[in-house]
C-alpha positions as CSV (number, residue, x, y, z in Angstrom):
1,M,157.1,-176.9,18.4
2,S,158.4,-173.6,19.7
3,D,162.2,-173.0,19.6
4,S,162.1,-171.2,22.8
5,P,164.4,-172.4,26.0
6,E,163.1,-175.1,28.1
7,R,161.9,-174.3,31.7
8,P,164.7,-173.5,33.9
9,A,165.7,-175.9,36.6
10,P,164.4,-175.3,40.1
11,V,166.0,-172.5,42.3
12,S,167.2,-173.5,45.8
13,L,166.5,-171.3,48.7
14,L,170.4,-170.7,48.9
15,Q,170.8,-169.8,45.2
16,A,167.8,-167.1,45.8
17,L,169.4,-166.1,48.9
18,R,172.7,-165.1,46.9
19,F,170.7,-163.4,44.3
20,W,168.8,-161.2,46.7
21,L,172.0,-160.3,48.7
22,K,173.5,-159.3,45.1
23,L,170.3,-157.2,44.6
24,G,170.5,-155.4,47.8
25,L,174.1,-154.4,47.0
26,I,173.6,-153.1,43.4
27,S,169.9,-151.8,43.7
28,F,170.7,-148.1,42.7
29,G,168.4,-145.7,40.8
30,G,165.3,-145.7,43.2
31,P,162.2,-147.9,42.9
32,A,162.1,-147.4,39.1
33,G,165.9,-148.5,38.6
34,Q,165.4,-151.3,41.2
35,I,162.2,-152.7,39.5
36,S,164.3,-152.4,36.0
37,I,167.1,-154.5,37.5
38,M,164.6,-157.0,38.8
39,H,162.9,-157.3,35.8
40,Q,166.0,-157.8,33.6
41,E,167.5,-160.3,36.1
42,L,164.2,-162.4,37.0
43,V,162.2,-162.3,33.9
44,E,164.6,-161.8,31.0
45,K,168.0,-163.2,32.0
46,R,167.1,-166.1,34.8
47,R,163.4,-166.5,33.6
48,W,162.4,-167.3,37.1
49,L,159.0,-165.9,36.5
50,S,157.0,-164.8,33.5
51,E,156.3,-161.2,32.2
52,R,152.6,-161.4,33.3
53,R,153.6,-162.8,36.8
54,F,156.0,-160.3,37.2
55,L,153.4,-157.3,36.2
56,H,150.7,-158.9,38.4
57,A,152.9,-158.6,41.5
58,L,154.2,-155.3,40.5
59,N,150.5,-153.9,40.2
60,Y,149.9,-155.1,43.5
61,C,152.9,-153.6,45.1
62,M,152.1,-150.4,43.5
63,L,148.7,-150.3,45.4
64,L,150.4,-150.5,48.8
65,P,152.0,-147.7,51.1
66,G,155.6,-148.3,51.3
67,P,158.6,-148.8,49.0
68,E,157.2,-150.7,46.1
69,A,160.5,-152.2,44.9
70,Q,161.3,-153.8,48.3
71,Q,157.7,-155.2,48.4
72,L,158.0,-156.7,45.0
73,A,161.6,-158.6,46.2
74,T,159.4,-159.8,49.0
75,Y,156.4,-160.9,47.0
76,I,158.6,-162.8,44.3
77,G,160.8,-164.3,47.5
78,W,157.5,-165.4,48.9
79,L,156.1,-166.8,45.5
80,M,159.3,-169.0,45.0
81,H,160.2,-170.2,48.8
82,R,157.1,-169.6,50.8
83,S,157.3,-167.0,53.8
84,W,161.0,-167.4,54.5
85,G,161.7,-166.9,51.0
86,G,159.8,-163.6,51.3
87,V,161.4,-162.5,54.5
88,I,164.9,-163.3,53.2
89,A,164.3,-161.4,49.8
90,G,162.8,-158.2,51.8
91,V,165.4,-158.1,54.7
92,L,168.5,-158.5,52.2
93,F,166.9,-155.8,50.0
94,V,167.4,-153.4,52.9
95,L,170.2,-154.6,55.3
96,P,173.1,-153.5,53.0
97,S,171.5,-150.0,52.6
98,L,171.1,-149.8,56.3
99,L,174.7,-150.9,57.1
100,I,176.1,-148.5,54.5
101,L,174.0,-145.7,55.5
102,I,175.3,-146.0,59.1
103,G,178.7,-145.7,58.1
104,L,177.9,-143.0,55.8
105,S,175.9,-140.9,58.4
106,W,178.8,-141.5,61.0
107,V,181.4,-140.1,58.3
108,Y,179.2,-137.1,57.8
109,L,178.8,-136.1,61.2
110,A,182.1,-136.9,62.4
111,Y,184.4,-135.7,59.5
112,G,182.1,-133.1,57.7
113,D,182.3,-132.6,54.0
114,V,184.7,-134.9,52.3
115,P,186.1,-134.0,48.8
116,L,186.2,-137.6,47.6
117,V,182.7,-138.6,48.7
118,A,181.5,-135.1,47.2
119,G,183.2,-135.9,43.7
120,L,181.6,-139.4,43.7
121,F,178.3,-138.0,44.3
122,Y,178.7,-135.5,41.6
123,G,179.1,-138.2,39.1
124,L,176.5,-140.5,40.7
125,K,173.5,-138.1,40.5
126,P,173.6,-137.8,36.6
127,A,173.8,-141.5,36.4
128,V,170.7,-142.0,38.8
129,T,168.7,-139.5,36.6
130,A,169.7,-141.6,33.4
131,I,168.6,-144.9,35.1
132,V,165.4,-143.6,36.3
133,A,164.7,-142.2,32.6
134,Q,165.7,-145.8,31.2
135,A,163.5,-147.4,33.7
136,A,160.3,-145.4,32.5
137,W,161.2,-146.1,28.8
138,R,161.4,-150.0,29.4
139,I,158.4,-150.3,31.6
140,G,156.3,-147.8,29.3
141,G,157.2,-150.0,26.3
142,R,156.0,-153.0,28.0
143,V,152.9,-151.6,29.7
144,L,151.6,-148.9,27.3
145,R,150.3,-151.2,24.6
146,N,147.4,-149.0,23.3
147,A,146.0,-145.3,23.1
148,W,143.9,-145.8,26.3
149,L,147.1,-146.6,28.4
150,W,149.2,-144.0,26.8
151,G,146.2,-141.6,27.6
152,I,146.1,-142.8,31.4
153,A,149.9,-142.3,31.5
154,L,149.8,-138.6,30.0
155,A,147.0,-137.8,32.4
156,A,148.8,-139.0,35.4
157,F,151.8,-137.1,34.3
158,V,149.9,-133.8,34.0
159,A,148.0,-134.4,37.3
160,I,151.4,-134.8,39.3
161,F,153.5,-132.5,37.5
162,A,151.1,-129.7,36.5
163,L,148.3,-130.0,38.9
164,Q,150.6,-131.3,41.9
165,L,147.6,-133.9,42.8
166,P,148.3,-136.3,45.5
167,F,149.7,-139.8,44.5
168,P,146.8,-141.7,46.2
169,L,144.2,-139.7,44.3
170,I,146.0,-140.5,40.9
171,V,146.1,-144.3,41.9
172,L,142.4,-144.2,42.9
173,A,141.4,-142.6,39.6
174,A,143.7,-144.9,37.5
175,A,142.1,-147.7,39.2
176,L,138.5,-146.7,38.5
177,I,139.4,-146.0,34.8
178,G,141.0,-149.4,34.6
179,Y,137.8,-151.0,36.2
180,L,135.5,-149.1,33.8
181,G,137.7,-149.7,30.8
182,G,137.9,-153.4,31.9
183,R,134.0,-153.6,31.6
184,L,133.5,-151.4,28.5
185,A,136.5,-152.1,26.4
186,P,138.2,-155.3,28.1
187,Q,140.4,-155.8,24.9
188,H,142.4,-152.6,25.7
189,F,143.0,-153.6,29.7
190,T,144.4,-156.9,29.5
191,G,148.0,-155.5,30.4
192,A,150.7,-158.0,29.2
193,A,150.2,-159.7,26.0
194,A,147.5,-162.3,25.9
195,H,147.9,-166.3,25.6
196,G,148.9,-167.0,21.9
197,E,149.6,-163.2,21.1
198,V,153.4,-163.8,21.5
199,G,153.5,-166.9,19.8
200,A,156.8,-168.5,19.6
201,A,158.6,-165.5,21.2
202,R,157.1,-166.5,24.5
203,V,159.6,-168.5,26.6
204,A,159.0,-170.9,29.4
205,A,159.7,-169.4,33.0
206,L,160.0,-171.4,36.4
207,I,156.8,-169.7,37.5
208,D,154.7,-169.3,34.4
209,D,151.5,-167.7,33.5
210,D,149.5,-170.8,34.6
211,T,151.8,-172.2,37.3
212,R,149.7,-172.7,40.6
213,L,151.7,-173.2,43.7
214,A,150.2,-174.9,47.0
215,H,151.3,-172.4,49.3
216,T,149.9,-169.3,47.6
217,R,146.2,-170.6,48.3
218,F,144.3,-168.3,50.7
219,R,143.7,-169.8,54.2
220,P,142.0,-167.7,56.8
221,A,143.9,-169.3,59.7
222,R,147.1,-168.4,58.2
223,L,145.9,-164.7,57.5
224,G,145.1,-164.6,61.3
225,L,148.4,-166.3,62.4
226,I,150.5,-163.6,60.2
227,L,148.4,-160.6,61.6
228,L,149.0,-161.8,65.3
229,L,152.5,-162.2,64.7
230,G,152.7,-158.8,63.1
231,A,151.1,-157.2,65.9
232,L,153.4,-158.9,68.5
233,L,156.5,-157.8,66.4
234,W,155.4,-154.2,66.6
235,L,154.0,-154.4,70.3
236,L,157.1,-155.9,71.6
237,P,159.8,-153.4,70.6
238,M,157.4,-150.4,71.3
239,G,156.4,-151.7,74.7
240,L,160.2,-152.1,75.7
241,L,161.2,-148.8,74.3
242,T,158.5,-147.2,76.4
243,L,159.5,-149.0,79.6
244,A,163.2,-148.0,78.8
245,F,162.8,-144.3,77.9
246,G,159.2,-143.6,78.5
247,W,156.6,-142.6,75.9
248,Q,158.2,-139.1,75.2
249,G,161.8,-140.9,74.9
250,T,163.5,-140.1,71.5
251,L,163.7,-143.7,70.3
252,T,159.9,-144.3,71.4
253,Q,158.7,-141.3,69.4
254,M,161.0,-142.2,66.5
255,G,159.3,-145.8,66.3
256,W,155.8,-144.2,66.7
257,F,156.4,-141.5,64.0
258,F,157.9,-143.7,61.4
259,T,155.2,-146.3,61.9
260,K,152.8,-143.6,60.9
261,A,154.9,-142.5,58.0
262,A,155.3,-146.1,57.0
263,L,151.6,-146.1,56.3
264,L,151.5,-142.8,54.3
265,T,154.2,-143.7,51.7
266,F,151.8,-144.2,48.6
267,G,153.9,-143.6,45.7
268,G,157.2,-144.2,47.3
269,A,159.7,-142.1,49.3
270,Y,159.0,-138.8,47.6
271,A,155.1,-139.0,48.7
272,V,156.1,-139.1,52.4
273,L,159.1,-136.6,52.3
274,P,157.0,-133.8,53.3
275,Y,155.5,-135.4,56.0
276,V,159.1,-136.6,57.5
277,Y,160.5,-133.2,57.0
278,Q,157.8,-131.6,58.8
279,G,157.9,-134.0,61.7
280,A,161.7,-134.6,62.0
281,I,162.7,-130.9,61.6
282,E,159.9,-128.8,62.8
283,Q,158.1,-130.9,65.2
284,Y,161.0,-132.9,66.8
285,G,164.1,-131.2,66.0
286,W,166.1,-134.3,65.1
287,L,168.0,-132.6,62.5
288,T,168.2,-129.3,60.3
289,P,166.8,-128.5,56.8
290,R,170.5,-128.7,55.5
291,Q,171.2,-132.1,57.2
292,M,167.8,-133.3,55.6
293,I,168.8,-132.4,52.1
294,D,172.3,-134.2,52.5
295,G,170.7,-137.2,53.8
296,L,168.4,-137.5,50.8
297,A,171.5,-137.3,48.7
298,L,173.1,-140.0,50.5
299,G,169.7,-142.0,50.1
300,E,169.8,-141.5,46.4
301,T,173.3,-142.7,45.8
302,T,173.4,-145.8,47.9
303,P,171.7,-149.1,47.1
304,G,168.2,-149.9,48.6
305,P,164.8,-148.0,48.7
306,L,165.1,-144.2,48.9
307,I,162.8,-144.4,51.9
308,M,166.1,-145.5,53.7
309,V,166.6,-142.0,54.4
310,V,164.7,-142.5,57.5
311,A,167.8,-144.2,58.8
312,F,170.1,-141.2,58.3
313,V,167.4,-139.0,60.0
314,A,167.3,-141.5,63.0
315,F,171.1,-141.7,63.2
316,V,171.5,-137.8,63.3
317,G,168.6,-137.3,65.8
318,A,170.1,-139.9,68.3
319,Y,173.9,-138.9,67.6
320,G,172.9,-135.4,68.7
321,Q,171.5,-136.7,72.1
322,P,173.2,-139.8,73.1
323,L,171.0,-142.0,74.8
324,F,173.2,-144.0,76.8
325,A,175.9,-143.3,79.5
326,G,179.4,-142.1,78.4
327,D,180.8,-141.5,74.7
328,S,177.7,-143.4,73.1
329,A,176.9,-141.2,70.2
330,F,177.5,-143.7,67.4
331,A,176.0,-146.5,69.5
332,S,172.9,-144.3,69.9
333,G,172.7,-143.4,66.2
334,A,173.1,-146.9,65.1
335,L,170.3,-148.4,67.4
336,A,168.0,-145.5,66.1
337,A,168.6,-146.1,62.6
338,A,168.1,-150.0,63.1
339,L,164.9,-149.5,65.1
340,V,163.5,-146.8,62.7
341,T,164.2,-149.4,59.8
342,W,162.2,-152.1,61.6
343,F,159.1,-149.8,62.2
344,T,159.3,-148.4,58.7
345,F,159.5,-151.8,56.9
346,L,157.3,-154.1,59.2
347,P,154.3,-153.2,57.5
348,S,155.4,-153.9,54.1
349,F,156.3,-157.4,55.1
350,L,152.7,-157.9,56.6
351,F,151.1,-156.6,53.5
352,I,152.8,-159.1,51.3
353,L,152.8,-162.0,53.4
354,A,149.2,-161.5,54.4
355,G,147.9,-160.3,51.2
356,G,149.8,-162.4,48.6
357,P,147.4,-165.3,48.6
358,L,144.7,-163.0,48.0
359,V,146.4,-161.4,44.9
360,E,147.3,-164.7,43.6
361,S,143.5,-165.7,43.5
362,T,142.9,-162.7,41.4
363,H,145.6,-163.8,38.7
364,G,144.0,-163.8,35.3
365,R,140.7,-162.4,36.3
366,L,140.0,-159.2,34.4
367,Q,137.8,-157.6,36.8
368,F,140.8,-157.3,39.0
369,T,143.6,-157.1,36.7
370,A,142.0,-154.3,34.7
371,P,142.2,-151.7,37.6
372,L,145.7,-152.8,38.2
373,T,146.7,-152.3,34.6
374,G,145.2,-148.7,34.8
375,I,147.6,-148.0,37.7
376,T,150.7,-149.3,36.3
377,A,150.0,-147.2,33.1
378,A,149.6,-144.3,35.6
379,V,152.7,-145.1,37.4
380,V,154.7,-144.7,34.2
381,G,153.7,-141.1,34.0
382,V,154.7,-140.8,37.5
383,I,158.3,-142.2,37.0
384,V,158.7,-139.7,34.1
385,N,157.9,-137.0,36.5
386,L,160.4,-138.4,39.1
387,A,162.9,-138.5,36.1
388,L,162.2,-134.7,35.4
389,F,162.6,-134.0,39.2
390,F,166.1,-135.7,39.3
391,A,167.1,-133.9,36.0
392,Y,166.1,-130.4,37.7
393,H,168.3,-130.8,40.7
394,V,171.2,-132.4,38.9
395,L,171.3,-129.9,35.9
396,W,170.2,-126.6,37.7
397,P,171.6,-127.3,41.4
398,E,170.9,-123.7,42.3
399,G,167.5,-123.6,40.6
400,F,166.5,-122.1,37.3
401,G,167.9,-118.8,38.5
402,G,171.5,-120.3,38.6
403,T,173.8,-121.4,36.1
404,F,173.2,-124.6,33.9
405,D,175.5,-127.4,34.8
406,W,176.9,-128.5,31.6
407,L,179.3,-131.3,32.8
408,S,176.4,-133.1,34.6
409,A,174.4,-132.7,31.7
410,A,177.2,-134.4,29.7
411,I,177.4,-137.2,32.3
412,T,173.6,-137.6,32.2
413,L,173.7,-137.9,28.4
414,G,176.6,-140.2,28.6
415,A,175.0,-142.6,31.0
416,G,171.8,-142.6,28.9
417,V,173.7,-143.5,25.8
418,A,175.4,-146.5,27.9
419,L,172.3,-147.7,29.3
420,L,170.0,-147.4,26.2
421,G,172.4,-147.1,23.2
422,L,175.2,-149.6,24.0
423,R,173.0,-151.6,26.6
424,R,175.7,-151.5,29.3
425,G,174.7,-152.6,32.8
426,V,173.5,-150.3,35.7
427,I,176.6,-151.0,38.0
428,E,179.3,-150.5,35.2
429,T,177.4,-147.4,34.2
430,L,177.3,-145.9,37.8
431,L,181.0,-146.9,38.5
432,A,182.1,-145.0,35.3
433,C,179.8,-142.0,36.2
434,A,181.3,-141.9,39.8
435,L,184.8,-142.0,38.6
436,L,184.2,-139.2,35.9
437,G,182.6,-137.3,38.6
438,L,185.5,-137.6,41.0
439,A,188.2,-136.6,38.1
440,V,185.8,-133.4,37.5
441,Q,185.8,-132.4,41.2
442,L,189.6,-133.0,41.4
443,L,190.5,-131.2,38.2
444,A,188.3,-128.0,39.0
């Protein structure tokens, strides 16, 4: 008999709702940090699902356009509590970020630079850098189990860092390598540890490797219903916006533009930022380059997916040209931010709720899981590149030609020691770094 803990008690929808709300409030650190938090909470601490089940869901979400961490939360919510569970998990992952960004965007436009906020940001950015590096370390330690997978991760890093190849191409190449590897050397592409390999170290999870759930079975009628509902949920608001403001209206064009952007976000927010930059600044003139950079800083240091920067873009674009009679700048900005969030995330919900049953049918089948294992290994290399991207902008804020920020480097190092060495939590590390950054700015 194993000494591992017994299977956890069933989780009610209310218990899950409280967790997803908490996650939406603490999900700092971009997708890598958010996935790390979910892994710690759901796999290691609460044991709501097994390691393999978590990685299987993560692999699928990595394939999709859109914010993978939000999609992973939606997938796990659906796995545990059917469609409503997925909707609740996905909405609560985004809603706190939307409300916070609306408030911060208003403060940003109405009051300009705030020294207090600048000081907090000064400490938060190094902490975010350390969180992303920690996530690469943790995920890499679990996924890169042999030289083949290490090679894929290294090749992906070189491809995106040195060759600047597009992320979709890296994903396709990793999937092809995984597929061929699964046929030629299957023992190297099983991903997580095989049954029996972990022995007594394996603990029971509420949704284990072999758990089969009735609602995850593929049914063509359900797929058709979800696709029809998704089409209506897009056509109805788009039709109303067209009737109210015309096709060339600001809100209508925002809805159309960010629908297209949502389908291009392979690899997370950074993959689509050039597209948003060109459209929002050069084509539509919704905001200035400086405002775009400030919005990205806000997105990096607030909970939720980084792609929520689109809410800032929409708020600024509509705030500058009020859409309603009278003094309606805030109302215009808030409505635009909410609508753009709707159009940006609607495809993500459809991908999960429609595709989830198909993905569950591939669980444990090597011809499907081997390509996904290859993709996960490649994503480790991409996360390392993201960590270096953050480090560059934090440590050399004016570029390599400027001065090295030794204080930010010290905060980054301290955050890394707290996370990896002292194993402190993400939130307490963020709070400590924010207060330290504020003290540095006030004493400067």
